[in-house]
C-alpha positions as CSV (number, residue, x, y, z in Angstrom):
1,M,32.9,15.4,28.9
2,E,30.0,17.5,27.1
3,P,30.4,18.2,23.4
4,N,32.0,21.3,22.7
5,P,28.9,23.5,21.3
6,S,31.2,24.7,18.5
7,A,30.5,25.0,14.9
8,S,29.9,27.1,11.9
9,S,26.3,28.6,10.9
10,V,24.8,30.9,8.6
11,R,23.1,33.5,10.6
12,R,20.5,35.7,9.5
13,S,19.9,39.3,11.1
14,R,17.0,38.1,13.4
15,W,19.5,35.5,15.0
16,P,21.6,37.3,17.1
17,L,25.2,36.7,17.1
18,V,26.3,34.1,20.0
19,A,29.5,34.6,21.2
20,G,31.2,30.8,21.7
21,A,28.1,28.8,20.0
22,F,29.8,28.2,16.8
23,G,33.5,28.8,16.5
24,V,34.6,26.5,13.7
25,V,36.2,28.2,10.8
26,A,35.2,28.5,7.5
27,A,36.9,25.4,6.3
28,A,34.5,23.0,8.5
29,G,31.3,24.9,6.9
30,V,32.6,24.4,3.5
31,A,33.6,20.5,4.4
32,A,29.7,19.7,5.8
33,A,28.5,21.9,2.7
34,L,30.1,19.1,0.1
35,L,29.6,16.1,2.8
36,Y,25.3,16.8,2.9
37,G,25.2,18.5,-0.7
38,T,26.7,15.5,-2.8
39,G,25.9,12.5,-0.2
40,A,29.3,11.6,0.3
41,G,29.2,9.1,3.1
42,G,28.5,5.7,1.3
43,N,25.8,3.2,1.1
44,A,23.3,5.6,-0.4
45,G,22.1,3.5,-2.7
46,A,19.4,2.1,0.2
47,C,18.4,5.6,0.0
48,A,17.7,6.0,-4.0
49,A,14.0,6.2,-3.2
50,S,14.7,9.4,-1.4
51,R,16.0,11.3,-4.0
52,E,13.0,12.8,-5.4
53,T,12.1,13.7,-1.8
54,A,15.3,15.8,-1.7
55,A,15.1,17.1,-5.0
56,R,11.5,18.7,-4.4
57,I,12.4,20.0,-1.3
58,A,15.6,22.1,-2.9
59,P,13.8,24.9,-4.4
60,L,12.2,25.8,-1.3
61,I,14.9,26.4,0.7
62,R,15.3,30.1,1.4
63,G,14.8,32.7,3.8
64,E,14.4,31.3,7.4
65,V,15.6,28.3,6.4
66,A,18.2,29.4,3.8
67,A,21.0,27.7,5.7
68,L,19.5,24.1,5.4
69,V,20.9,21.8,3.0
70,A,19.6,19.2,0.7
71,R,21.4,16.5,0.1
72,R,21.7,15.2,-3.7
73,D,22.3,12.2,-3.0
74,P,20.4,11.1,0.4
75,G,22.0,8.8,2.9
76,P,21.1,6.4,5.7
77,L,22.1,7.4,9.2
78,P,23.6,5.6,12.3
79,D,20.7,4.3,13.9
80,L,21.1,6.5,16.5
81,S,19.8,5.6,20.5
82,F,18.3,7.4,22.8
83,Q,15.6,7.4,25.5
84,S,11.7,8.1,26.0
85,P,10.4,10.5,28.8
86,D,9.8,7.6,30.8
87,G,13.2,6.0,29.8
88,A,11.9,3.5,27.6
89,P,15.3,3.0,24.9
90,L,14.3,4.3,21.1
91,T,16.0,4.2,17.8
92,L,15.6,5.7,14.7
93,A,14.2,2.9,13.6
94,N,11.1,3.1,15.4
95,F,10.3,6.4,13.6
96,R,10.9,4.5,10.1
97,G,7.6,5.1,8.2
98,R,7.4,9.1,9.3
99,T,9.3,11.9,7.9
100,V,11.1,13.4,11.1
101,L,13.0,16.6,12.2
102,L,15.5,15.5,14.1
103,N,16.9,18.3,16.6
104,L,19.6,18.2,19.2
105,W,20.0,20.4,21.6
106,A,21.4,21.3,25.2
107,T,20.4,23.7,28.0
108,W,23.7,25.2,27.9
109,C,23.1,26.5,24.1
110,A,21.9,29.7,23.8
111,P,20.8,29.4,20.3
112,C,19.0,26.4,21.4
113,R,16.7,28.8,23.7
114,K,15.5,31.1,20.8
115,E,14.9,27.9,18.5
116,M,12.9,25.7,20.8
117,P,9.7,27.4,20.9
118,A,9.6,27.4,17.1
119,L,10.3,23.8,17.0
120,D,7.3,23.5,19.4
121,K,5.0,25.5,17.1
122,L,5.8,23.3,14.1
123,Q,5.4,20.4,16.3
124,A,1.9,21.7,16.7
125,E,1.3,22.8,13.3
126,L,2.4,19.4,11.2
127,G,3.1,16.9,14.0
128,G,0.8,13.7,13.5
129,P,1.4,10.3,12.5
130,D,3.4,11.5,9.3
131,F,5.7,13.8,11.0
132,E,7.3,14.3,14.1
133,V,9.8,16.8,15.5
134,V,11.8,14.2,17.2
135,S,14.0,16.7,19.6
136,I,16.7,15.2,21.9
137,N,18.4,16.8,24.7
138,I,22.1,15.6,25.8
139,D,22.8,17.3,29.0
140,Q,24.7,15.2,30.8
141,R,24.5,16.5,34.4
142,G,21.4,17.7,36.2
143,E,18.2,15.7,35.3
144,D,15.6,18.5,36.0
145,R,17.7,20.9,34.0
146,P,16.0,20.0,30.6
147,A,12.5,20.0,31.9
148,K,13.0,23.3,34.0
149,F,14.6,25.1,30.4
150,L,11.5,23.7,28.5
151,N,8.9,24.7,31.2
152,D,10.7,28.1,31.3
153,I,10.3,29.1,27.7
154,G,6.6,27.5,27.4
155,V,7.4,24.8,25.4
156,A,4.8,22.1,25.9
157,R,4.0,19.7,22.7
158,L,7.8,18.2,22.1
159,V,8.3,14.8,23.3
160,R,10.9,15.0,25.6
161,Y,13.4,12.7,24.6
162,A,17.2,12.9,25.9
163,D,20.2,11.1,25.5
164,A,22.3,11.7,28.6
165,S,25.1,9.9,27.4
166,A,25.3,12.3,24.6
167,K,26.2,9.6,22.4
168,V,23.7,10.4,20.2
169,F,25.9,13.7,19.2
170,S,29.2,11.3,19.4
171,D,27.7,9.1,16.4
172,L,26.7,12.0,14.2
173,K,30.2,13.6,14.5
174,I,32.0,10.7,14.0
175,A,29.7,10.5,10.8
176,G,30.6,14.0,10.1
177,K,27.2,15.0,10.5
178,A,26.9,17.5,13.8
179,F,29.6,19.8,14.7
180,G,27.6,21.7,17.4
181,M,24.5,22.5,19.1
182,P,21.5,22.9,17.6
183,T,21.7,20.0,15.0
184,T,18.9,19.4,13.1
185,I,18.6,16.8,10.0
186,L,15.6,15.9,8.0
187,I,15.0,12.2,7.7
188,D,12.4,10.7,4.8
189,R,10.1,8.2,5.6
190,N,12.6,5.8,4.3
191,G,14.9,7.0,7.4
192,C,17.4,9.0,5.0
193,E,18.5,11.7,5.6
194,I,17.4,14.2,3.1
195,A,19.0,17.7,4.9
196,N,20.8,18.9,7.3
197,L,21.1,22.3,9.0
198,A,24.0,23.2,11.7
199,G,23.0,26.3,13.5
200,P,19.3,27.5,14.7
201,A,16.7,28.5,12.4
202,E,12.7,29.9,12.7
203,W,11.3,26.5,12.2
204,A,7.8,28.0,12.8
205,S,8.2,30.2,9.5
206,P,6.3,29.8,6.3
207,E,9.3,28.6,4.3
208,A,10.3,26.1,7.1
209,V,6.5,24.6,6.9
210,A,6.8,24.9,3.5
211,V,10.0,22.4,3.2
212,V,8.4,20.0,5.8
213,K,5.2,19.6,3.8
214,A,7.2,19.2,0.2
215,A,9.1,16.3,2.3
216,L,5.7,14.9,3.5
217,K,4.2,14.3,0.0
218,R,4.1,10.6,-1.7
């Protein structure tokens, strides 16, 4: 059974309201803000060194990424499992040492269609040894659909990671870190979550680029 694409999101005027994409009551949004803003979730001590990075990006969160929530006390994530384009198994541990913008998407997610080209542009501008947009498709039916979806909207730079079991979404949902599609988490080089966004954003905007560049600073 596919995850239900419903969650609260902060919508800006340039993003059209998509009926059914995010339908969770406001209380869920408040709970998410409390979770990500205060760093609840335990074992955050392992990410103490990431507090400086989270504090550095917080003042830059505005405009097109105003819905992004920086964590005051960064914490670890589940070691999510997914696949490379050739089917090789991967986990988040494979990306340790790099800053990652983790993004979960699906072809049935209307906001994803608008967001993916912006993520593609962000990867083109900043992607490299120190940073990657790790965009994971969670479609559970139709192996050719994700490729056609990306080809149709001109996305060419993102590596086509996938998890046909959608367990990556389930694991984040159980951890209280995913409510619908798209879900995006900014992870620093230590593998610690420093910010989270439920819903779409214009990731190629100057505001988004500034946040990522700040996260990359040593």
